C-alpha positions as CSV (number, residue, x, y, z in Angstrom):
1,M,33.8,78.4,-8.8
2,I,34.5,75.1,-11.4
3,E,33.3,72.0,-10.7
4,V,34.4,69.1,-12.9
5,K,33.0,65.4,-12.4
6,N,33.8,62.1,-14.5
7,L,35.2,64.4,-17.4
8,R,36.2,62.2,-20.3
9,K,37.4,63.7,-24.4
10,E,38.3,61.7,-27.2
11,Y,39.1,62.6,-30.4
12,C,38.6,60.2,-33.5
13,D,41.2,60.3,-36.4
14,D,41.0,57.7,-39.3
15,E,38.7,55.6,-37.0
16,M,41.3,55.6,-34.0
17,I,40.2,56.8,-31.0
18,T,42.8,58.6,-28.6
19,T,41.3,59.2,-25.0
20,A,43.0,62.8,-23.9
21,L,41.0,62.6,-20.7
22,N,40.0,59.6,-18.8
23,D,37.3,60.3,-15.8
24,V,39.0,63.1,-14.7
25,S,37.0,64.8,-11.6
26,F,38.2,68.1,-8.9
27,N,37.0,71.4,-7.7
28,I,38.3,74.6,-7.9
29,E,37.3,77.4,-5.3
30,K,36.9,81.2,-6.0
31,G,40.6,82.8,-5.4
32,E,42.7,79.8,-5.8
33,F,46.3,79.6,-7.2
34,V,46.2,75.8,-9.4
35,A,48.2,74.6,-11.8
36,I,47.6,71.8,-13.8
37,M,51.1,69.8,-14.6
38,G,52.0,66.8,-17.1
39,P,53.9,66.1,-19.6
40,S,53.5,66.2,-23.5
41,G,50.1,64.3,-24.2
42,S,48.9,64.7,-20.6
43,G,45.7,66.1,-21.2
44,K,46.5,69.3,-19.7
45,S,46.1,71.3,-23.0
46,T,42.8,69.9,-23.2
47,L,41.4,70.1,-19.9
48,M,42.2,74.1,-20.4
49,H,40.4,73.8,-23.6
50,I,37.6,72.3,-21.8
51,M,37.4,74.8,-18.5
52,G,37.9,77.7,-20.6
53,F,35.2,77.3,-23.0
54,L,37.0,76.4,-26.2
55,D,35.9,72.9,-26.2
56,R,33.0,70.3,-25.0
57,P,33.6,67.1,-23.3
58,N,32.1,63.5,-24.2
59,S,31.3,63.2,-21.0
60,G,30.9,64.1,-17.8
61,I,30.1,67.1,-15.8
62,F,32.0,71.1,-16.1
63,K,30.2,73.5,-14.7
64,F,30.9,77.3,-13.9
65,E,29.9,79.5,-11.5
66,G,27.1,76.5,-10.6
67,Q,26.2,76.6,-14.7
68,S,26.6,73.4,-16.7
69,I,28.1,73.8,-20.0
70,E,25.6,71.6,-21.7
71,D,23.0,73.8,-20.5
72,L,24.9,76.6,-22.6
73,S,24.6,77.3,-26.4
74,D,27.5,78.1,-28.1
75,D,26.6,82.1,-28.4
76,Q,26.3,81.6,-24.6
77,L,29.8,79.6,-24.1
78,A,31.2,82.8,-26.3
79,F,29.8,85.3,-23.8
80,V,30.9,83.6,-21.0
81,R,34.4,83.3,-22.2
82,N,34.5,87.0,-23.5
83,N,33.1,88.6,-20.1
84,K,34.2,85.8,-17.3
85,L,37.4,84.5,-18.6
86,G,41.1,86.0,-19.4
87,F,43.6,84.2,-21.3
88,I,47.6,84.0,-21.2
89,F,49.2,82.4,-24.1
90,Q,52.4,81.2,-24.2
91,F,53.2,83.1,-27.6
92,F,51.3,86.6,-26.5
93,N,49.1,86.4,-29.6
94,L,49.3,90.6,-29.8
95,L,48.7,92.4,-32.7
96,P,51.7,93.0,-33.9
97,R,51.6,96.7,-35.7
98,T,48.8,97.9,-32.9
99,S,49.4,99.7,-29.6
100,V,50.0,98.4,-26.1
101,F,46.6,100.7,-25.4
102,D,44.9,99.1,-28.6
103,N,45.9,95.6,-27.4
104,V,44.7,95.8,-23.9
105,K,41.7,97.5,-24.9
106,L,40.6,94.5,-27.5
107,P,38.4,92.4,-25.0
108,L,36.4,95.6,-24.1
109,I,35.3,96.3,-28.1
110,Y,31.9,94.3,-27.4
111,T,31.1,95.6,-24.1
112,H,28.7,98.2,-23.5
113,I,30.0,100.6,-21.4
114,T,31.3,104.4,-22.4
115,E,34.6,104.6,-24.1
116,E,35.7,106.6,-20.8
117,E,35.1,103.9,-18.9
118,K,36.7,101.5,-21.2
119,K,39.7,104.1,-21.2
120,E,40.1,103.8,-17.2
121,R,40.1,100.3,-17.3
122,V,43.1,99.8,-19.8
123,L,44.6,102.6,-17.8
124,K,44.5,100.7,-14.9
125,A,45.4,97.4,-16.4
126,I,48.4,98.5,-18.3
127,E,49.8,100.4,-14.8
128,S,48.9,97.2,-13.0
129,V,51.7,95.6,-15.2
130,G,54.2,98.4,-14.9
131,L,54.0,99.2,-18.4
132,S,52.4,102.8,-18.4
133,S,55.8,104.2,-20.0
134,R,55.3,101.8,-22.9
135,I,51.6,102.6,-23.5
136,K,51.9,103.9,-26.9
137,N,54.7,101.8,-28.0
138,L,53.5,99.5,-31.3
139,S,53.6,95.8,-29.2
140,N,56.2,94.5,-32.2
141,Q,58.6,97.2,-30.3
142,L,58.5,95.6,-26.9
143,S,60.7,92.6,-25.5
144,G,59.3,89.0,-25.1
145,G,58.9,89.8,-21.3
146,E,57.0,93.5,-22.0
147,Q,54.9,91.6,-24.7
148,Q,53.8,88.8,-22.2
149,R,53.0,91.5,-19.9
150,V,50.9,93.6,-22.2
151,A,48.7,89.9,-22.9
152,I,48.2,90.0,-18.8
153,A,46.8,93.4,-19.1
154,R,45.0,92.4,-21.8
155,A,43.4,88.9,-19.7
156,I,42.8,91.3,-16.6
157,V,40.8,94.2,-18.4
158,N,37.6,92.8,-18.1
159,N,38.2,92.0,-14.2
160,P,37.7,88.2,-15.6
161,S,36.1,85.6,-12.6
162,V,39.0,83.4,-13.8
163,V,42.4,84.0,-15.4
164,F,43.9,80.7,-17.7
165,A,47.8,81.0,-18.4
166,D,49.3,78.7,-20.5
167,E,52.8,78.1,-20.2
168,P,53.0,82.1,-19.9
169,T,57.1,81.6,-19.2
170,G,57.7,78.9,-22.1
171,N,58.8,81.6,-24.5
172,L,61.1,83.7,-21.9
173,D,64.2,84.1,-20.5
174,S,64.8,83.4,-16.8
175,K,64.2,86.9,-15.6
176,S,61.4,87.9,-18.0
177,G,59.8,84.7,-16.6
178,Q,60.5,86.1,-13.1
179,Q,58.6,89.0,-13.3
180,I,55.5,87.5,-15.1
181,M,55.3,84.9,-12.8
182,E,55.5,87.2,-10.0
183,I,52.7,89.7,-11.6
184,L,50.5,86.5,-11.5
185,Q,51.2,85.7,-7.7
186,D,50.3,89.5,-7.3
187,L,47.2,89.2,-8.9
188,N,46.1,86.5,-6.9
189,E,46.7,88.2,-3.9
190,Q,44.1,90.4,-4.8
191,G,41.6,87.6,-5.2
192,H,41.8,86.4,-8.7
193,T,41.5,82.7,-9.7
194,I,44.7,81.6,-11.5
195,I,44.9,78.5,-13.7
196,L,47.9,77.6,-14.5
197,V,49.1,75.0,-17.2
198,T,52.7,73.8,-17.2
199,H,54.9,71.1,-17.5
200,E,57.7,72.8,-15.4
201,Q,58.1,71.7,-11.7
202,Y,59.5,74.9,-10.8
203,T,56.8,77.1,-12.3
204,A,54.1,74.8,-10.6
205,E,55.3,75.1,-7.2
206,M,54.7,79.0,-7.5
207,A,50.9,78.3,-7.6
208,K,49.7,77.2,-4.1
209,R,48.0,73.9,-5.5
210,I,49.1,71.5,-8.3
211,I,46.9,68.8,-10.5
212,R,49.0,66.7,-11.9
213,L,48.2,64.5,-15.0
214,K,49.3,61.8,-16.8
215,D,47.7,59.9,-19.9
216,G,44.5,61.8,-19.1
217,R,43.9,60.6,-15.6
218,I,44.9,63.1,-12.5
219,I,47.5,61.2,-10.7
220,E,47.9,63.7,-7.8
221,D,46.1,66.9,-6.4
222,S,47.6,68.6,-3.4
223,Q,48.6,71.8,-1.8
224,V,52.4,73.2,-2.4
225,V,53.8,72.9,1.0
226,N,57.1,74.9,-0.1
227,R,55.7,77.2,-2.1
228,K,58.1,79.2,-4.1
229,I,58.3,83.2,-4.7
230,A,58.7,84.3,-7.6
231,R,60.5,87.7,-6.5
232,E,63.0,84.9,-4.2
233,G,64.4,84.0,-7.5
234,F,63.1,82.6,-10.4
235,L,65.0,79.4,-12.1
236,K,64.7,77.4,-15.4
């Protein structure tokens, strides 16, 4: 599904060049649950931005479902991003005075499906995260954990090929974090490809594979041998 080969990304600021990614290569298959892990400044957020069609590399190859990013215009990248990818962020990024239903419906605004099908998709996504009873509530009336569950429903309402989760438990207490990771694990078991960005070892071990970055390079790419299951207890 995703092919990354010899990827390099540099940023130039006041004539000083900073290398964020340096010769990064790996593949991700459909249905994997991969954690990209590393300390601040390791390049993990830059890598997610490129894989999420939010940025372009300076050199190297990035292919999504066999299509090279170099062959796509900005409009085409936006189309793929809106229809093939789902995003979950640390700070939820919900519209505060908008209902749960309308927040989840947002990615469907520019689709060409009927209103009835949009409603069915939204209700199904909200039900999948256990928030059917809160569907009419405004997002700012919800707890942090509930807001993140709304964000997950919004991320999957388009049935994306890949769901990116950027530090999804970083702004939550341990109980809420456990619920979020359990939902992500369940989504993966249902066939969704999940790419988790985190700096937390315990959270990363809930994935099936960890790609570890340091100073813009991959220092480890391995399967998780003793995988943690969220429902067995999530610890900060």
